[in-house]
C-alpha positions as a Markdown table, in Angstrom:
| # | Residue | x | y | z |
|---|---|---|---|---|
| 1 | Met | 9.3 | -0.5 | -16.7 |
| 2 | Ile | 6.5 | 2.2 | -18.0 |
| 3 | Leu | 5.8 | 6.0 | -16.3 |
| 4 | Asn | 2.2 | 6.2 | -18.5 |
| 5 | Ile | 1.4 | 9.8 | -17.0 |
| 6 | Ser | -2.9 | 10.8 | -18.0 |
| 7 | Gly | -5.8 | 11.6 | -16.2 |
| 8 | Asp | -8.0 | 8.5 | -17.4 |
| 9 | Asn | -6.7 | 5.9 | -14.6 |
| 10 | Asn | -6.5 | 4.9 | -10.7 |
| 11 | Asn | -3.1 | 4.9 | -10.3 |
| 12 | Val | -2.0 | 1.7 | -10.1 |
| 13 | Ile | 1.2 | -0.8 | -11.7 |
| 14 | Glu | 0.0 | -3.4 | -13.3 |
| 15 | Arg | 2.9 | -6.0 | -15.8 |
| 16 | Gly | 5.4 | -3.7 | -16.0 |
| 17 | Val | 3.3 | 0.0 | -16.8 |
| 18 | Tyr | 2.4 | 2.4 | -14.1 |
| 19 | Tyr | -0.6 | 4.1 | -14.9 |
| 20 | Phe | 0.2 | 7.9 | -12.7 |
| 21 | Arg | -2.6 | 9.7 | -12.6 |
| 22 | Val | -2.7 | 13.1 | -12.9 |
| 23 | Ser | -5.3 | 15.1 | -10.2 |
| 24 | Asp | -5.8 | 18.2 | -12.2 |
| 25 | Tyr | -4.7 | 16.7 | -16.0 |
| 26 | Pro | -3.5 | 18.6 | -17.8 |
| 27 | His | -2.0 | 20.2 | -14.7 |
| 28 | Ile | 0.6 | 18.6 | -12.7 |
| 29 | Thr | 1.4 | 19.1 | -9.4 |
| 30 | Lys | 4.6 | 19.5 | -7.3 |
| 31 | Ser | 3.3 | 16.7 | -5.1 |
| 32 | Glu | 3.0 | 14.6 | -8.7 |
| 33 | Leu | 6.2 | 15.3 | -9.5 |
| 34 | Lys | 7.8 | 14.4 | -6.5 |
| 35 | Asn | 6.7 | 10.6 | -6.6 |
| 36 | Ala | 6.8 | 10.9 | -10.3 |
| 37 | Val | 10.6 | 10.9 | -10.4 |
| 38 | Ala | 11.1 | 9.2 | -7.1 |
| 39 | Phe | 9.4 | 5.9 | -8.6 |
| 40 | Ile | 12.6 | 6.8 | -11.8 |
| 41 | Glu | 15.4 | 7.3 | -8.7 |
| 42 | Tyr | 13.8 | 3.8 | -6.9 |
| 43 | Glu | 13.9 | 2.2 | -11.1 |
| 44 | Lys | 17.3 | 3.4 | -11.5 |
| 45 | Leu | 18.3 | 2.1 | -8.1 |
| 46 | His | 17.4 | -1.1 | -9.0 |
| 47 | Ser | 18.8 | -0.7 | -12.4 |
| 48 | Arg | 15.9 | -0.7 | -14.0 |
| 49 | Gln | 15.0 | 1.6 | -17.0 |
| 50 | Thr | 11.9 | 3.7 | -17.1 |
| 51 | Glu | 10.0 | 4.6 | -20.0 |
| 52 | Ile | 8.1 | 8.1 | -19.8 |
| 53 | Val | 4.6 | 8.4 | -22.0 |
| 54 | Cys | 2.8 | 11.1 | -21.6 |
| 55 | Arg | 0.6 | 12.8 | -23.5 |
| 56 | Asn | 0.7 | 16.3 | -22.5 |
| 57 | Lys | 4.0 | 18.0 | -24.2 |
| 58 | Asp | 4.4 | 20.3 | -20.9 |
| 59 | Ile | 3.5 | 17.3 | -18.1 |
| 60 | Leu | 6.3 | 15.4 | -20.3 |
| 61 | Ala | 8.6 | 18.8 | -20.1 |
| 62 | Ala | 7.8 | 19.2 | -16.1 |
| 63 | Val | 9.0 | 15.9 | -15.8 |
| 64 | Asn | 11.7 | 15.8 | -16.9 |
| 65 | Ala | 13.2 | 18.7 | -16.2 |
| 66 | Ala | 12.2 | 17.3 | -12.0 |
| 67 | Ile | 14.4 | 14.0 | -13.3 |
| 68 | Leu | 17.6 | 16.6 | -14.4 |
| 69 | Asn | 16.5 | 19.2 | -11.2 |
| 70 | Pro | 15.3 | 17.0 | -8.3 |
| 71 | Glu | 16.6 | 19.6 | -5.9 |
| 72 | Ala | 13.9 | 22.2 | -7.3 |
| 73 | Leu | 10.6 | 20.2 | -5.2 |
| 74 | Glu | 12.9 | 20.0 | -2.5 |
| 75 | Ser | 11.4 | 23.3 | -1.0 |
| 76 | Ala | 7.6 | 22.3 | -2.0 |
| 77 | Ala | 5.6 | 21.4 | 1.3 |
| 78 | Val | 3.8 | 18.4 | 0.6 |
| 79 | Ser | 1.5 | 17.1 | 3.3 |
| 80 | Pro | 0.6 | 13.2 | 3.2 |
| 81 | Glu | -2.7 | 11.9 | 1.8 |
| 82 | Asn | -3.6 | 11.1 | 6.0 |
| 83 | Glu | -2.7 | 10.6 | 8.8 |
| 84 | Tyr | -2.6 | 7.0 | 8.9 |
| 85 | Ile | -1.6 | 3.8 | 6.5 |
| 86 | Tyr | -2.4 | 0.6 | 6.6 |
| 87 | His | -1.2 | -2.9 | 5.7 |
| 88 | Ala | -4.2 | -5.5 | 4.7 |
| 89 | Thr | -3.8 | -9.9 | 5.0 |
| 90 | Asp | -6.0 | -12.4 | 5.0 |
| 91 | Val | -6.3 | -14.1 | 8.9 |
| 92 | Ser | -4.0 | -16.6 | 8.2 |
| 93 | Thr | -1.3 | -13.9 | 8.1 |
| 94 | Ala | -2.9 | -11.9 | 10.2 |
| 95 | Lys | -2.9 | -14.6 | 13.1 |
| 96 | Lys | 0.3 | -15.7 | 12.7 |
| 97 | Ile | 1.6 | -11.8 | 12.5 |
| 98 | Leu | -0.5 | -11.0 | 15.8 |
| 99 | Ser | 1.6 | -14.2 | 17.4 |
| 100 | Asp | 4.8 | -13.4 | 16.5 |
| 101 | Gly | 4.3 | -9.4 | 17.5 |
| 102 | Lys | 6.1 | -8.3 | 14.1 |
| 103 | Leu | 5.5 | -7.9 | 10.5 |
| 104 | Leu | 7.4 | -9.1 | 7.9 |
| 105 | Ser | 8.4 | -8.8 | 4.3 |
| 106 | Ala | 7.1 | -11.5 | 1.7 |
| 107 | Val | 11.2 | -12.6 | 1.5 |
| 108 | Arg | 11.5 | -12.9 | 5.4 |
| 109 | Val | 7.9 | -14.7 | 5.5 |
| 110 | Tyr | 8.7 | -17.0 | 3.4 |
| 111 | Gly | 12.0 | -17.7 | 3.4 |
| 112 | Lys | 12.2 | -17.1 | -0.9 |
| 113 | Arg | 14.8 | -14.7 | -2.8 |
| 114 | Gly | 12.3 | -12.2 | -4.1 |
| 115 | Lys | 12.9 | -13.9 | -8.0 |
| 116 | Glu | 12.0 | -16.8 | -6.4 |
| 117 | Leu | 8.6 | -14.7 | -5.1 |
| 118 | Ser | 8.3 | -13.1 | -8.5 |
| 119 | Ala | 8.8 | -15.6 | -10.8 |
| 120 | Glu | 5.8 | -17.7 | -8.7 |
| 121 | Lys | 3.5 | -14.9 | -8.9 |
| 122 | Arg | 3.6 | -13.8 | -12.7 |
| 123 | Glu | 0.6 | -14.7 | -13.8 |
| 124 | Ser | -0.7 | -12.0 | -11.3 |
| 125 | Val | -2.4 | -9.5 | -13.0 |
| 126 | Trp | 0.3 | -6.9 | -10.9 |
| 127 | Asn | 3.4 | -9.0 | -11.9 |
| 128 | Asp | 5.6 | -7.3 | -8.8 |
| 129 | Pro | 9.2 | -7.0 | -9.9 |
| 130 | Ala | 11.8 | -8.8 | -7.3 |
| 131 | Asp | 13.0 | -6.4 | -5.3 |
| 132 | Tyr | 9.1 | -5.5 | -4.2 |
| 133 | Phe | 9.0 | -8.5 | -2.3 |
| 134 | Glu | 11.2 | -7.3 | 0.0 |
| 135 | Tyr | 9.4 | -4.5 | 1.3 |
| 136 | Ile | 6.6 | -4.5 | 3.4 |
| 137 | Met | 3.8 | -2.4 | 1.2 |
| 138 | Phe | 0.8 | 0.2 | 2.1 |
| 139 | Cys | -1.8 | 2.3 | 1.1 |
| 140 | Trp | -3.2 | 5.4 | 2.7 |
| 141 | Gly | -5.9 | 4.4 | 5.1 |
| 142 | Asp | -8.8 | 5.6 | 3.4 |
| 143 | Ser | -7.3 | 3.5 | 0.3 |
| 144 | Pro | -9.8 | 0.2 | -0.3 |
| 145 | Ile | -6.9 | -1.6 | -2.2 |
| 146 | Gly | -5.9 | -2.8 | 0.5 |
| 147 | Asp | -8.7 | -4.9 | 0.3 |
| 148 | Tyr | -8.3 | -6.1 | -3.0 |
| 149 | Val | -4.7 | -7.2 | -2.9 |
| 150 | Val | -6.5 | -9.1 | 0.0 |
| 151 | Leu | -9.7 | -10.1 | -2.5 |
| 152 | Ser | -7.3 | -11.2 | -5.6 |
| 153 | Glu | -6.4 | -14.7 | -4.7 |
| 154 | Ala | -10.5 | -15.0 | -5.4 |
| 155 | Phe | -12.1 | -12.0 | -6.4 |
| 156 | Pro | -15.5 | -11.6 | -5.7 |
| 157 | Cys | -18.1 | -10.4 | -8.2 |
| 158 | Glu | -19.2 | -6.0 | -8.9 |
| 159 | Glu | -23.2 | -7.7 | -7.0 |
| 160 | Asp | -21.3 | -9.4 | -4.4 |
| 161 | Leu | -18.9 | -6.6 | -3.5 |
| 162 | Ser | -21.8 | -4.1 | -3.3 |
| 163 | Asn | -23.6 | -6.3 | -1.2 |
| 164 | Gly | -21.2 | -7.2 | 1.2 |
| 165 | Asn | -21.1 | -10.7 | 0.4 |
| 166 | Leu | -17.4 | -10.7 | 0.5 |
| 167 | Asn | -14.8 | -11.9 | 3.5 |
| 168 | Pro | -12.5 | -8.5 | 3.8 |
| 169 | Gly | -8.3 | -8.7 | 5.4 |
| 170 | Val | -7.1 | -7.3 | 8.7 |
| 171 | Arg | -5.3 | -4.3 | 8.5 |
| 172 | Phe | -2.8 | -3.1 | 10.7 |
| 173 | Tyr | -3.0 | 0.6 | 11.0 |
| 174 | Phe | -0.1 | 2.9 | 11.4 |
| 175 | Arg | 0.5 | 6.6 | 11.4 |
| 176 | Tyr | 2.5 | 8.0 | 8.7 |
| 177 | Glu | 4.8 | 10.2 | 11.2 |
| 178 | Asp | 5.5 | 7.0 | 13.4 |
| 179 | Ile | 6.8 | 4.6 | 9.9 |
| 180 | Leu | 9.4 | 8.1 | 8.4 |
| 181 | Arg | 10.8 | 7.4 | 11.5 |
| 182 | His | 11.7 | 3.5 | 10.8 |
| 183 | Pro | 15.0 | 3.1 | 9.2 |
| 184 | Gly | 14.1 | 0.6 | 7.2 |
| 185 | His | 11.4 | 3.2 | 5.2 |
| 186 | Thr | 12.1 | 4.3 | 1.6 |
| 187 | Phe | 9.3 | 6.2 | -1.2 |
| 188 | Asp | 9.0 | 4.1 | -4.9 |
| 189 | Gly | 6.6 | 7.1 | -5.7 |
| 190 | Tyr | 4.3 | 4.8 | -6.2 |
| 191 | His | 3.1 | 3.4 | -2.7 |
| 192 | Pro | 2.5 | 5.9 | 0.2 |
| 193 | Ile | 6.1 | 4.2 | 2.3 |
| 194 | Lys | 7.4 | 1.1 | 2.1 |
| 195 | Val | 9.5 | -1.0 | 4.6 |
| 196 | Lys | 11.9 | -3.2 | 4.3 |
| 197 | Asp | 12.0 | -6.5 | 5.7 |
| 198 | Glu | 9.9 | -6.3 | 9.1 |
| 199 | Ile | 8.3 | -4.0 | 11.2 |
| 200 | Ile | 7.7 | -4.5 | 15.8 |
| 201 | Leu | 4.6 | -4.4 | 16.6 |
| 202 | Ser | 5.0 | -3.0 | 19.7 |
| 203 | Asp | 7.0 | -0.2 | 19.0 |
| 204 | Tyr | 4.4 | 1.4 | 15.8 |
| 205 | Leu | 1.4 | 0.1 | 16.2 |
| 206 | Tyr | -1.7 | 2.0 | 16.3 |
| 207 | Ala | -4.6 | 0.1 | 15.5 |
| 208 | Cys | -5.2 | -3.8 | 14.5 |
| 209 | Ile | -9.4 | -3.7 | 12.6 |
| 210 | Val | -10.1 | -7.5 | 12.5 |
| 211 | Pro | -14.0 | -7.7 | 10.9 |
| 212 | Asn | -16.2 | -9.4 | 13.4 |
| 213 | Gln | -16.8 | -12.4 | 11.2 |
| 214 | Tyr | -13.3 | -12.9 | 12.1 |
| 215 | Lys | -13.5 | -12.7 | 16.3 |
| 216 | Ala | -13.5 | -16.3 | 18.2 |
| 217 | Glu | -10.3 | -16.7 | 15.4 |
| 218 | Phe | -7.8 | -14.5 | 17.3 |
| 219 | Asp | -8.6 | -15.2 | 20.5 |
| 220 | Asn | -5.7 | -17.2 | 21.3 |
| 221 | Pro | -3.0 | -16.0 | 19.1 |
| 222 | Val | -2.3 | -12.1 | 20.0 |
| 223 | Leu | 0.5 | -11.7 | 21.8 |
| 224 | Pro | -0.5 | -10.0 | 25.2 |
| 225 | Lys | 1.1 | -6.5 | 24.1 |
| 226 | Leu | -0.6 | -6.4 | 21.8 |
| 227 | Lys | -4.3 | -6.8 | 23.0 |
| 228 | Ala | -5.2 | -3.3 | 23.3 |
| 229 | Lys | -5.0 | -2.2 | 19.7 |
| 230 | Met | -7.3 | -4.9 | 19.1 |
| 231 | Phe | -10.5 | -3.9 | 17.3 |
| 232 | Tyr | -13.3 | -6.0 | 16.2 |
| 233 | Leu | -15.8 | -4.2 | 13.2 |
| 234 | Ser | -19.1 | -5.8 | 12.1 |
| 235 | Gln | -18.8 | -5.8 | 8.2 |
| 236 | Ala | -22.3 | -7.6 | 7.8 |
| 237 | Gly | -23.9 | -6.4 | 5.1 |
| 238 | Asp | -21.0 | -3.6 | 4.1 |
| 239 | Gly | -19.7 | -3.7 | 0.1 |
| 240 | Leu | -15.9 | -3.3 | 0.3 |
| 241 | Ser | -16.7 | 0.6 | -0.2 |
| 242 | Gln | -18.9 | 1.2 | 2.8 |
| 243 | Trp | -16.7 | -1.2 | 4.8 |
| 244 | Asn | -13.6 | 0.9 | 3.4 |
| 245 | Glu | -15.5 | 4.0 | 5.1 |
| 246 | Lys | -16.3 | 2.2 | 7.6 |
| 247 | Val | -12.8 | 1.8 | 9.6 |
| 248 | Tyr | -11.3 | 4.3 | 8.1 |
| 249 | Asp | -14.1 | 6.4 | 10.2 |
| 250 | Phe | -13.0 | 4.0 | 13.0 |
| 251 | Val | -9.4 | 4.9 | 12.8 |
| 252 | Arg | -9.6 | 8.6 | 12.9 |
| 253 | Lys | -11.8 | 8.7 | 15.6 |
| 254 | Leu | -9.6 | 6.8 | 18.3 |
| 255 | Trp | -8.2 | 7.7 | 21.2 |
């Protein structure tokens, strides 16, 4: 893997390159250093070496120093970006999740090894490594990236993204601090957090947000104990950015 550190890109992994954006380039924060080190350590744990690419010598020196002495970052007070995280899926997958009462990693869903799934998805823009398929992955509660992943199989044009002619995913929201208590959680320096194998929804789910156009499809599949966590919002006319803001604003004001 390549860790490409700059101030130019959004944080994204594409085809073996982690485009790591430093928010106040060329000044890297302790939180960003922690994420860089966590990524390198995660890659090492899975027998992959990381090549670090950065045009700024000070950032490069800071990252290399942090790799040699990660304990120096332990005292840094690093708060999560916000209180909530979510996992997004398409409608058919969401119905299965809500009828079974648990979120599963792709390996558990399809009964295949990570290597098989990685090979099948080799032509996707992300081209994730095999171990990623062993985890349930999350994005921050106010990020649209979950819907980008859901829409990626047939991605809308920019006009449709803006004018609301799209079918966003179903979002499963969790409180970040709750998932920190899950015994299978881990950090890879890219996702806010991810969980190995499965999550029992009755133990952790905060809210499930369903675009209102799918409402009729969820009359029967939802387990009774999860129905109080189901919320339907109208997406009609909302572009992806508007929809993302609407959902996050709604979640923040719950309970």
